[in-house]
N, C-alpha and C positions, 0 to 999 in steps of 0.2 A: 723636167720630172726629177723626183728624188728616188731614193731606193724604195722599191715597192715590196715590202714584206706582206705576208698574207694577212687579210683582214678578218676579224670575227664577224660572222653573219649577224646583223641586227634584226630588230623586229619591224622592218620596213613593211612587210606584207600587211600587217594589221594597221599600223599607224598611217600608212599612205593611202590606204583604200578610201579613207574618208576625206581625201584631198578635194574631191569635186565639190564638196559642200562648203569649202573654205573660200573666203575672199582674199584678196591680196592687199593688205594694208601697208606693205613695204615694197621694196624693189623700185620700179620706175615711178617717176612723178612728172607732172606737167604743170608748169607755172602759168601765171596769168598772161604771159606774152606768147603762149603756145610753144614755148621751148620744152623739149622732152629731156628729162634726166634719167639715164639708164645706169644700173649698177652691174658690175661684173665681179665674180669672185674667182680667185686663183689661190694656189697653195704654196708656190715657191717664191721666196724673196728674190732670188736671182733672176727669175723670169719676169717679175713684175715690171721692171723698167721697160723691157721690150714691149710688153702688152700695153703699157701706158702710152708708149710712143705710137703704137698702131692706133690707139684710141684718139690720140691727138690729131693724127693725120686724117682720120675719119671725120672728126669734127670740123677740120678745115674745109672738107668737101661738103659737109652737112652741118652748117653753123647752128641749126636749131636743135641738134641732138648732141648732148654731152654725156660722156661715159665716165663714171667713177669706178676705179679698180680697187677692190678690197682684197686684202691678204689674210687668209686664215691658214695657219700651219697644218701640214698634212695630218698630224696626229689628232687634230680637232676638226678637220674639214668636213668629214662625212657625218660626224655626230651633229655638227652645227647645221649642215645642209638638211639632214633628215628632220631635225626639229623645225627649221625654218619652213621647209616644204609642207610639213604636216600642219603648221600654223598659217600657211598661205602667205608667208612673208619672205620667200626666198629671193635671191638676186635675180635680175632679169636674164643674165647670161652667166653660164657657169662652165668650168672646165670639167669634162666627164672622163672617167677612167674605165677601162674595159672590165676591171674587177666589179664595178658597181652598175654598169650601164643597164643590164637587164632589169634589175630591181626598179630602177627609176623609169625606164621605158614602159615596163609592164604595169606600173601602178599610177599612170596618168600624170606623172610629175613633169614630163618633158613635152614640149610642143612638137608636133609633126612639122618636118621641114621639107615635105615632098614638093611643095609649090616652088620653092626657090631652086630645087633641083630640076624640076620639070621645065621651068621657064629659062633654065641655063644661067641664072644668076650665080649658081654654083654648078660646075661640071665635075662630077665624081671621077671622070676619066683622067683628070689632071693629077690625081694623088696616087701614092704607092698602093699597089694592089693589096686588098685585104683589110685595110684600116677602116674603110666605110662600113664593112660588114660588122665590125664590132659595135656599131651604133645604129643597127637596123633591127627592127622588130615587127614581125607579122606584115612584112612587105612595105613598111614605112621607114623613113629615115628620121632619126631623132638626134643625130649628131653629125657634124661636118668635120672631116679629118683636120686636126691641128698640126700634129707632128708625127714623126716616126722615130723609133728608138732601137738601138742594138746594144749588145753587151760585149765589152772587150776586156783585155787583160792590162790592168794598171800595175805598175811595178815601181819599186823604190830603187832608184839608180844608186844611191849611196850604199845601201845594203848589198846590192849586186857588186859594186866596185870593191867593197870590203871583203866579200867572199870570193872575188876573182871569177865571177860568173858573167858571161857575155849577156847583153840585154836581149830580151825576146824579140823575135821578128817573124816574118811569115814562113820561115823554114821550120819553126818549132812544131813538134807533135807531142802526143801525150808522154812519150818516153823522155823527150827533152825537158818537158815541163816538170816531170817527177824528179828527174836527176837534179835539176836546178833547185827545186823545192827542198830536197834533202841537204844540199850544200848550204842553203840559205837558212836552214833551221838551226837555231842555237838556243838550246834549253837553258843554259847558264845565263844567257843574256835576256831570256824571256821573249825571243823572237821566233817567228814561224815563217815557213816558206809560203804558205797559203792558208786561207780559212775556208774549209768546206762546210759552209753554213747550210742549215735546213731551209733553203730558199730556192724557189723554182726559177724565177725570172733571172736573178743575178747569178744563180748557181747551177744546179744539176740539170735543168732542162737543156742548157746549152751542150752539155756533155752527152746527154741522151741523143740529141739530134746529130751530134758529131759521130756517134756510133751507129748511125742509121736506125736508131730506135724511134718509137712513136708513143704518144700518150693517148690519142684518140684515133678512131678510124677516119677514113677520108671524108665521110659526110658528117662526122662529129656526133654520131648517135651512139657509139659504143666505146668503152675503154679498151685500150690495147696494152695495159700496164704489164701484162705477163709476157709481152714480146721479149724473146731472149736478148736482143740487142739493148732493150731498155733496162732489163735486169742487170746485164753485164756492166753497162755504163754507170748505173747507180751504185752498184757494189764497188766498182773501181773508185768512184768519187768518195764513198763513205770510208773505204780503206785508207784514204789519205789521213784519216783520224786514227783509226784503230790498228792498222797494220803498218803503215809507213811512218806514222807519228810526225807528219810534217804540218799538221793542222791542229789548232786548239780543239778541245772537246766542245760539245754543245753547252755544257755547264760553264766553261770558260767564256764562250761567246755570249752567254746570257749576261755575264758581268761586263764584258767589253765587246761590243759588236764589231764586225769586220771593218767597217768604215772608221770607227774610233781607233782601233788598233793600227790601221793603215796610216791614219793621220798623226799618230804618235810614234811612228817608226818601229812598231812591234810586228809588222806584217810586211813581208817582202813583195807578195803578189795579192791582188784583190780583183775579183771580177766584178766590174761595175758598169753601169749604163752610160749612155751618151748624155744623160742629164747631169753627170758628175763634173764635167770640165768647169762649169761655173762655180761649183762648190769648192773644188780643189784649187782653182785660181785665187779664190778669196782666202784660202788657208795658207799661212806663211810657210809651214813645213812642206806641204805637198807641192806648192808652187816651186820651191827651191829643189826638192829632192826627187820628184816623181814624173813619170811619163806613162804612155799607154801604147799598146800594140794589139794586133788582131789576136783573137783567141787561138790557142794551139789547135792543130788539126788532128782529128781522129781518123776514122775510116773515110771521112769526108770533111769538108769545111762546112761549118754551120754556126749560127748565133741566133738567139731568139729575137724576133721582131715584136714590137708592140707599138701602139700609137694612142694619143689622146684625141678627144673630140671637143668641139664647141657645141653646147646645147643651150636651149632657151627654156625657162620656166613656163609651164603651161598656163599659169595664171598671171602672167605679165600683163600690165595694163596697156602696154604698147607693143603688141606683137609685130606689127609691120616695121616699126623702127628697130626693134631688136633683130628681126630677120635681116634688115638692111645692114646692120652692124656685123652680124655673123657672116654675111656674104663678103663684106670688106675684109674681115679677119681672115677668111679663107681664100681671098683673092691672091693673085700673083704678087700684087703690091704688098698686101698684108704679110704674106709669107716671106717676101724679100726683106722686110723690116725684121721679121722674126729671125731670119738667117744672119743678117748683118749685125744685129745686136747680140748674137750668140745665145738667144733665148732657147732654141732647140733646133734639131734638124727638121726643116719644114716638111710637111706631108706633101706639099706641092713638088712634083718631080722636077729636077733640073736646077735646083737652087742650093743644094747641099754644099757646093764649093764656097759659097759666101759664108756659110756657117763655119767652115774650116778656117777661113781667114780671120774669123773673130777670136780664135784661140791659138795664136802663134806660139804660146808657151808650151803647148803639148802637141803630140802627133795625133790629133783627133781625126786625121784622114782615115785612121784605122776603122773608126765607126762607119764611115761612109763606104769604105771598101767592103765591109761586111753586108751591106745592103744587097749586094749581088747574090749572096747565098744565104740570106737570112730566112728563118723559118717563123711564120706567123704564130704568135702565142696561141696554144690550143684553147679553144673556148666553145661554149654553148650556153644555154640559158641557166645552167646550174654550175658553171665553172667554179665560182667562189666556194660553193658548198663542198664539191668533191676535192678541190685543191686543199681546202682546210682539213678535210678528213684524211687525205693522203699524207699531208705533212705531219699531222698528229700521229698517224699510224707508223710512219717511218722513224719516229723518235727511237723506238726500240732497236731499229737497225743502226741508227747513228750512235746509240749507246753501246753497241757491240753485243747485244743480247740475242739477236737473231740475224740471219742472213736475209738479204733482200728476196732471194728466191723462196724463202720460207713464208713470206707474207704477200708475195706478188699476186697470187690467185685471189687471196682474200681482198686485197685492195681493188683489183679489177672487178670482182663480183659486187662489192659494196658501191663502187663508183657507178656501175651499170644500174644498180638499184636507185641511186640518187638521180641519175639521168632520167630513168623511167618515171619516177615520181614527179619530176619537174615538167613533164610534157603536158 
């Protein structure tokens, strides 16, 4: 996975409703010798080798089924997938994200996978709790867990050494973090201690959970945005910009995003996900200068969890072969390959240690340690809509024009309206 910024809601509802009338001229093909050729689409270059290796192992066991893995960059992935699905030409197997899952499940784009769950080709009990729920709709399963992700604290060892600051470890709390950020900020050099971006997954949700705050109620039917712990955590996070001045402003981050600043040595600390080791390993600067530690502790330890899923296009010409491949992808063997190649932390429990071994350059055990106290990404069938609204409304707080407390009730009320309209 790469950094997951909020996505703008597209016109899927209208365009995909006509999917049932479309045929599939693309995707899988069957040649004259009864061999089946399936296509799979992914968005991360660094993940592609691992996925291709899984596909190769699958073909060794199933010589009549070959799988081609296509790479579409994240910024184009969903636009291309929407167009392909609307035209009935989507890849047979696709990686699905929880940001988008409801739209594709509810519009007939994805194939039901209940049969491979019921016959135990796939056992959902093998995966980290909560991931399969991200890909379930109206009692049916439309995606099988691929991986699990957490967010940890990346840091620049060189900037820490130059400032005489000890590296972060599991003893750090918010006070330690802030004190270090102040020492690491050097306006003359154009360097900052941290980047408080208007970003949920990589940013403030983690601090909300550490402050024992919540975003939704337990059954995910109501917003809890006005929860005092939530408001307190968000204000503390935003104060890193406007009060403590240890973070660039949103305008500055619009010119150079946190990852770019971190990779160019202008950011001492960066909260990034377990999908970043492959990216930072391939970057000469971060490989030499950077490492990672668990998130600092607030009132409690917490980090946001998320996970991707394997899904099948509903109009694939070869649903049985596609389901057979998804079952292999989701198997212990498939997850083992995913771990050993460093593709991502497998959703299959018990294999994370092999993923750690794939990255001796960094202390990626931090991401695995966080699985013990991770909080699953708040979601329901309107998540992307209210997340987008929330982020847009919070801009005025990030810009220092209002306090979070001044707009918390408004955000909660409008979020509840969005949730109600989406039922």
